[in-house]
C-alpha positions as CSV (number, residue, x, y, z in Angstrom):
1,M,6.1,-11.0,-116.7
2,R,3.8,-10.2,-113.7
3,Y,2.9,-6.6,-112.8
4,N,2.1,-5.6,-109.2
5,R,0.5,-2.5,-107.9
6,L,3.1,-0.6,-105.9
7,G,1.9,0.2,-102.4
8,A,-1.2,2.3,-102.1
9,S,-0.6,4.0,-105.5
10,G,-2.1,3.1,-108.8
11,L,1.4,2.4,-110.3
12,K,2.0,-1.0,-111.8
13,V,5.6,-2.3,-111.8
14,S,7.1,-5.4,-113.2
15,A,8.0,-8.2,-110.8
16,L,11.6,-7.8,-112.0
17,Q,13.2,-4.5,-112.8
18,L,16.6,-3.7,-114.3
19,G,19.3,-2.5,-111.9
20,T,21.9,-0.3,-113.4
21,M,24.7,0.0,-110.8
22,T,27.0,-1.7,-113.3
23,F,26.5,1.1,-115.8
24,G,29.5,3.4,-116.0
25,G,32.2,1.5,-114.0
26,K,33.7,4.5,-112.3
27,G,35.3,4.7,-108.9
28,V,34.3,2.0,-106.4
29,F,31.4,1.0,-108.7
30,A,34.0,-0.4,-111.2
31,R,34.0,-3.4,-108.8
32,T,30.4,-4.2,-109.8
33,G,30.8,-3.8,-113.6
34,N,31.6,-1.3,-116.3
35,T,28.8,-1.5,-118.8
36,D,29.1,1.1,-121.5
37,V,26.4,2.8,-123.7
38,A,26.3,0.0,-126.2
39,G,26.1,-2.7,-123.6
40,A,23.5,-0.8,-121.7
41,R,21.4,-0.5,-124.8
42,R,21.4,-4.2,-125.3
43,M,20.6,-4.9,-121.7
44,I,17.7,-2.4,-121.6
45,D,16.4,-3.9,-124.9
46,M,16.5,-7.4,-123.4
47,A,14.7,-6.3,-120.2
48,V,12.0,-4.4,-122.1
49,D,11.5,-7.4,-124.4
50,A,11.0,-9.6,-121.3
51,G,8.3,-7.2,-120.0
52,V,10.4,-5.2,-117.5
53,N,8.9,-1.7,-117.2
54,M,11.2,0.0,-114.7
55,L,14.9,0.9,-114.6
56,D,16.5,1.6,-111.3
57,T,19.5,3.8,-110.9
58,A,21.0,6.4,-108.5
59,N,22.9,9.7,-108.7
60,A,25.6,8.0,-106.7
61,Y,26.3,5.2,-109.2
62,S,29.6,6.0,-110.9
63,G,29.3,9.7,-110.0
64,G,26.2,10.1,-112.2
65,A,27.5,8.1,-115.2
66,S,24.8,5.5,-114.8
67,E,22.1,8.1,-115.2
68,E,24.0,9.7,-118.2
69,I,24.1,6.3,-119.9
70,I,20.4,5.7,-119.4
71,G,19.6,9.1,-120.7
72,E,21.6,8.4,-123.8
73,V,20.0,5.0,-124.4
74,L,16.4,6.3,-123.8
75,M,16.6,9.3,-126.2
76,G,13.5,9.1,-128.3
77,R,12.0,6.2,-126.3
78,R,11.6,7.6,-122.8
79,N,8.0,6.3,-122.6
80,D,9.2,2.7,-123.0
81,V,10.0,2.4,-119.2
82,L,9.5,3.9,-115.8
83,L,12.6,5.6,-114.4
84,A,13.6,5.4,-110.7
85,T,16.6,7.1,-109.3
86,K,17.9,8.1,-105.8
87,A,19.4,11.0,-103.8
88,R,21.1,11.2,-100.4
89,F,24.7,10.4,-100.8
90,P,27.5,13.0,-101.4
91,T,27.5,14.7,-104.8
92,G,30.4,17.1,-104.0
93,P,32.8,18.2,-101.2
94,G,30.6,20.7,-99.5
95,P,28.7,20.2,-96.3
96,N,25.4,20.7,-98.1
97,D,26.2,18.3,-101.0
98,R,24.6,15.4,-99.2
99,G,21.6,14.4,-97.1
100,L,17.9,14.9,-97.4
101,S,17.7,18.6,-96.9
102,R,15.5,20.7,-99.1
103,H,18.6,22.3,-100.5
104,H,20.3,19.0,-101.5
105,L,17.1,17.2,-102.6
106,I,16.0,19.8,-105.1
107,A,19.5,20.3,-106.5
108,A,20.0,16.6,-106.8
109,C,16.7,16.1,-108.6
110,E,17.5,18.8,-111.1
111,D,20.9,17.3,-111.8
112,S,19.4,13.8,-112.2
113,L,16.8,15.2,-114.7
114,R,19.5,16.7,-116.7
115,R,21.6,13.6,-116.8
116,L,18.6,11.4,-117.6
117,K,17.5,13.8,-120.3
118,T,13.9,13.7,-119.1
119,D,11.4,16.1,-117.6
120,H,10.3,13.8,-114.8
121,I,11.3,10.9,-112.6
122,D,8.7,8.3,-112.0
123,L,9.9,7.0,-108.6
124,Y,12.4,9.1,-106.6
125,W,14.0,7.2,-103.7
126,C,15.5,8.7,-100.5
127,H,18.6,6.6,-100.7
128,E,19.3,6.4,-97.0
129,W,18.0,7.9,-93.7
130,D,19.2,11.4,-92.7
131,G,19.0,11.9,-89.0
132,Q,20.0,15.5,-89.1
133,T,17.3,16.8,-91.4
134,P,13.7,17.3,-90.0
135,V,11.4,14.8,-91.7
136,E,9.0,17.7,-92.3
137,E,11.6,19.5,-94.4
138,T,12.3,16.4,-96.5
139,L,8.6,15.7,-97.1
140,C,7.8,19.3,-98.0
141,A,10.6,19.3,-100.6
142,L,9.3,16.0,-102.1
143,D,5.8,17.4,-102.1
144,D,6.9,20.5,-104.0
145,L,8.8,18.3,-106.5
146,T,5.7,16.2,-107.0
147,R,3.4,19.3,-107.5
148,A,5.9,20.7,-110.0
149,G,5.7,17.5,-112.0
150,K,9.4,16.7,-111.6
151,I,8.7,13.5,-109.7
152,R,5.6,11.3,-109.8
153,Y,6.1,9.2,-106.6
154,F,8.7,8.7,-103.9
155,G,10.0,6.0,-101.7
156,V,12.5,5.3,-99.0
157,S,15.5,3.0,-99.0
158,N,17.5,1.5,-96.1
159,F,15.3,3.0,-93.5
160,S,14.5,1.3,-90.2
161,G,11.0,0.6,-89.1
162,W,10.7,3.6,-86.9
163,H,12.2,5.8,-89.5
164,L,9.6,4.7,-92.0
165,M,6.7,5.2,-89.5
166,K,8.0,8.7,-88.7
167,Y,7.7,9.6,-92.4
168,L,4.2,8.1,-92.7
169,A,3.0,9.9,-89.5
170,A,4.3,13.3,-90.6
171,A,2.9,12.9,-94.1
172,E,-0.5,12.1,-92.8
173,R,-0.4,14.9,-90.3
174,D,0.8,17.5,-92.7
175,N,-1.2,16.3,-95.7
176,V,1.8,15.9,-98.0
177,V,3.0,13.0,-100.2
178,R,3.7,9.8,-98.5
179,P,6.2,7.1,-99.6
180,I,4.6,4.3,-101.7
181,A,7.4,1.8,-101.4
182,Q,10.6,0.9,-99.5
183,Q,13.7,-0.3,-101.2
184,I,15.4,-2.8,-98.9
185,H,17.9,-5.6,-98.8
186,Y,16.2,-9.0,-98.2
187,T,17.3,-12.5,-99.2
188,L,17.3,-16.1,-98.0
189,Q,20.7,-15.2,-96.4
190,A,19.5,-11.9,-94.8
191,R,16.0,-12.1,-93.5
192,D,16.3,-9.2,-91.0
193,A,13.6,-7.3,-92.8
194,E,10.9,-9.7,-91.7
195,R,11.1,-8.4,-88.2
196,E,9.8,-4.9,-88.8
197,L,10.0,-3.7,-92.4
198,L,7.8,-6.3,-94.1
199,P,5.1,-6.2,-91.5
200,I,5.0,-2.4,-91.6
201,G,4.9,-2.6,-95.4
202,V,1.9,-5.0,-95.3
203,D,0.1,-2.9,-92.6
204,Q,0.8,0.5,-94.1
205,Q,0.7,-0.4,-97.8
206,V,4.3,0.5,-98.4
207,D,5.5,-2.4,-100.6
208,A,9.1,-3.7,-100.7
209,V,11.4,-3.4,-103.7
210,I,14.4,-5.6,-103.1
211,W,18.0,-4.5,-103.9
212,S,20.7,-7.1,-104.4
213,P,18.2,-10.0,-104.2
214,L,21.1,-12.5,-104.9
215,A,23.2,-11.1,-102.0
216,G,25.8,-9.6,-104.3
217,G,26.1,-12.9,-106.2
218,L,26.5,-15.1,-103.2
219,L,23.2,-17.0,-103.9
220,T,24.0,-17.8,-107.6
221,G,25.6,-21.1,-106.8
222,K,29.1,-19.9,-107.9
223,Y,30.3,-19.8,-104.3
224,R,30.7,-23.3,-102.8
225,R,31.9,-24.6,-99.4
226,N,35.7,-25.3,-99.3
227,Q,36.2,-24.0,-102.8
228,P,38.1,-20.8,-103.9
229,E,36.1,-17.8,-104.8
230,P,35.4,-17.4,-108.5
231,E,37.4,-14.7,-110.2
232,G,35.7,-11.7,-111.7
233,T,33.0,-11.5,-109.0
234,R,32.0,-8.7,-106.6
235,R,33.2,-10.7,-103.6
236,A,36.6,-11.3,-105.2
237,E,36.8,-7.6,-105.9
238,E,36.4,-7.0,-102.1
239,W,32.8,-5.7,-102.4
240,D,31.5,-6.2,-98.8
241,E,27.7,-5.9,-99.2
242,P,26.0,-7.8,-97.7
243,P,28.1,-8.7,-94.7
244,I,28.3,-12.4,-93.8
245,Y,28.1,-13.2,-90.1
246,D,27.7,-17.0,-90.4
247,V,29.6,-18.5,-93.3
248,D,28.5,-22.1,-92.6
249,A,24.8,-21.0,-92.6
250,L,25.4,-19.3,-95.9
251,Y,26.8,-22.4,-97.5
252,D,23.9,-24.5,-96.0
253,I,21.5,-22.1,-97.9
254,I,23.5,-22.3,-101.1
255,E,23.4,-26.1,-101.0
256,A,19.6,-26.1,-100.4
257,L,19.3,-23.7,-103.4
258,I,21.3,-26.1,-105.6
259,E,19.2,-29.1,-104.4
260,V,15.9,-27.3,-105.2
261,S,17.2,-26.1,-108.6
262,E,18.2,-29.7,-109.5
263,E,14.8,-31.0,-108.4
264,H,13.0,-28.3,-110.4
265,G,14.9,-29.4,-113.5
266,D,15.0,-26.2,-115.5
267,A,16.0,-23.7,-112.9
268,T,19.3,-22.3,-111.7
269,P,20.0,-21.6,-108.0
270,A,19.8,-17.9,-108.7
271,Q,16.4,-18.3,-110.3
272,V,15.2,-20.3,-107.3
273,A,16.4,-17.6,-104.9
274,L,14.6,-14.9,-106.9
275,A,11.4,-16.9,-107.2
276,W,11.4,-17.4,-103.4
277,L,11.6,-13.7,-102.9
278,L,8.7,-13.0,-105.3
279,G,6.5,-15.2,-103.1
280,R,7.1,-13.3,-99.9
281,P,4.5,-11.1,-98.3
282,G,4.8,-7.4,-99.1
283,V,7.3,-7.9,-101.9
284,S,6.3,-6.2,-105.2
285,S,9.5,-6.2,-107.3
286,L,13.1,-7.3,-107.4
287,I,16.0,-5.3,-108.8
288,V,18.1,-7.6,-110.9
289,G,21.3,-6.4,-112.5
290,A,24.1,-8.3,-114.3
291,R,27.7,-7.9,-115.4
292,T,26.9,-9.8,-118.6
293,E,24.0,-10.2,-121.0
294,A,23.9,-14.0,-120.3
295,Q,23.5,-13.3,-116.5
296,L,20.7,-10.9,-117.3
297,E,18.9,-13.3,-119.6
298,A,19.0,-16.0,-117.0
299,N,17.8,-13.8,-114.1
300,L,14.9,-12.5,-116.1
301,K,13.5,-16.0,-116.4
302,A,12.9,-16.1,-112.7
303,A,9.6,-14.4,-113.1
304,E,8.3,-17.6,-114.8
305,I,9.2,-20.0,-111.9
306,T,6.7,-21.1,-109.3
307,L,8.2,-23.1,-106.4
308,A,6.5,-26.2,-105.2
309,P,5.5,-26.3,-101.5
310,E,8.1,-28.9,-100.8
311,A,10.8,-26.6,-102.2
312,E,9.5,-23.7,-100.2
313,A,9.6,-25.8,-97.0
314,K,13.2,-26.8,-97.7
315,L,14.3,-23.3,-98.2
316,E,12.4,-22.1,-95.1
317,Q,13.9,-24.8,-92.9
318,V,17.5,-23.9,-93.9
319,S,17.2,-20.1,-93.7
320,R,14.6,-19.4,-91.0
321,P,16.1,-17.1,-88.3
322,S,15.3,-17.4,-84.6
323,L,12.5,-15.2,-83.3
324,A,13.6,-12.1,-81.4
325,Y,11.5,-10.7,-78.5
326,P,8.6,-9.8,-78.5
327,Y,7.8,-12.0,-81.4
328,W,8.4,-15.3,-79.8
329,H,6.2,-14.2,-76.9
330,Q,3.4,-13.2,-79.3
331,R,3.7,-16.6,-81.1
332,N,3.4,-18.4,-77.8
333,T,0.6,-16.4,-76.3
334,V,-1.7,-14.8,-78.9
335,P,-1.5,-16.8,-82.1
336,D,-5.3,-16.5,-82.5
337,R,-5.2,-12.7,-82.6
338,L,-2.6,-11.9,-85.3
339,S,-3.1,-9.6,-88.2
340,P,-2.0,-10.1,-91.8
341,A,0.9,-7.8,-91.0
342,D,1.9,-9.9,-87.9
343,L,1.7,-13.1,-90.0
344,A,4.1,-11.6,-92.6
345,L,6.7,-12.6,-89.9
346,L,5.1,-15.2,-87.7
347,A,3.2,-17.4,-90.1
348,P,6.1,-19.8,-90.7
349,Y,6.7,-20.2,-87.0
350,L,3.1,-21.3,-86.1
351,D,3.3,-24.8,-87.4
352,G,5.9,-26.1,-85.0
C-alpha cells in the first residue's frame, strides 16, 4: 500500500481507503448494500490487513447506522485507523437540521462522535456546498471544533471551483483552519473535475479524494454494450449516480478497460480504472467500497498495479473530453507559460 501526504497537512493517508456507504442498508442506502456488524468487521479487517488506514463514512448513510456499525467494530481498536465522516444533509425534519450553519455542524459533530464511540474525528467533510450560510460562520465553527480537539482536519466535498476558492480565501483572511482536501467524483467516464477542481487542488495544495471511483460499478466490466444489466447492482436498483449523458461513449471506455486488463494479464477492468485514477495529478486517495468481500479483496489489489504508457495512452484516447473555453485558447496561444496546475488539465492536449 502506498501512503500519500494529504494536501498541505502532515497527515498520511493510504492510496485506497474503505468506503462504508453499504454499512447499515437503511432507506435509500439499501440499494447500495446492507452490510451488518459481522460483515463490516470482516471488511474492515481485510482493509487494515491490506494497509488501508482510513475509513470513510457520513452521518447521512443509512440515517447514521453506518457510523454506529463502525463504532461497534472499532471498540477497543480505535487507533487502528483514521476516521472520516461528513455533515451537511438533513438529520431531522426541522429547518435547522441541515446545512453548514454553526448550529447544525456542531450538533452533527457531537452526534457523529456518539455514534462512532470516539472522542475525535480525524477528517471531517463538509458533504456539500451550502449557499445560504456565510462561509465565515462555517469556518469559525470548524475552527472551534478543531481547537476543542473534536476534529483534527476538515475537507470539502462536491464543491465547485469558486466555492473552494471562497473557503480558502476566507480561511487565509481570518486565520482559521483551511480545508486540506476535496472529496470529489472523478473517473474515466466523468472527467469534469479536470477543468477546475484538480488544477485548483494542485495549485492550492488541496488534494483530491475520489468517491465512487468505479462510477457506481459501471467501470467494473459487468456492464456491456447490448447486454442486459446484471442483477443485484446499483444501476439495476435505480441508483442514478453518476448520471450518464453519452451511453455509447461509456461503452467505448468499458471496452478499452477490458482490452487493457486483458493485455495486463493479471488485472480486472475495475483494477485498471482504479490504477488510472491513482496516477492522475492531484489525486491522493480513492474510496473503495463493496457489497461483498470478494469485490473488496479485488479492489484492494489495485494499489499494486502500474499501467504501462501504452495502456495510459489507450485510456486517454477513448475518454479525453473536448477542451472548453478558455482552455483551448490557452493551449493554442501560451503552451510555453503553463504552470503545474495548468498542466493538470492541459498536458494531455499538448501533444497533438
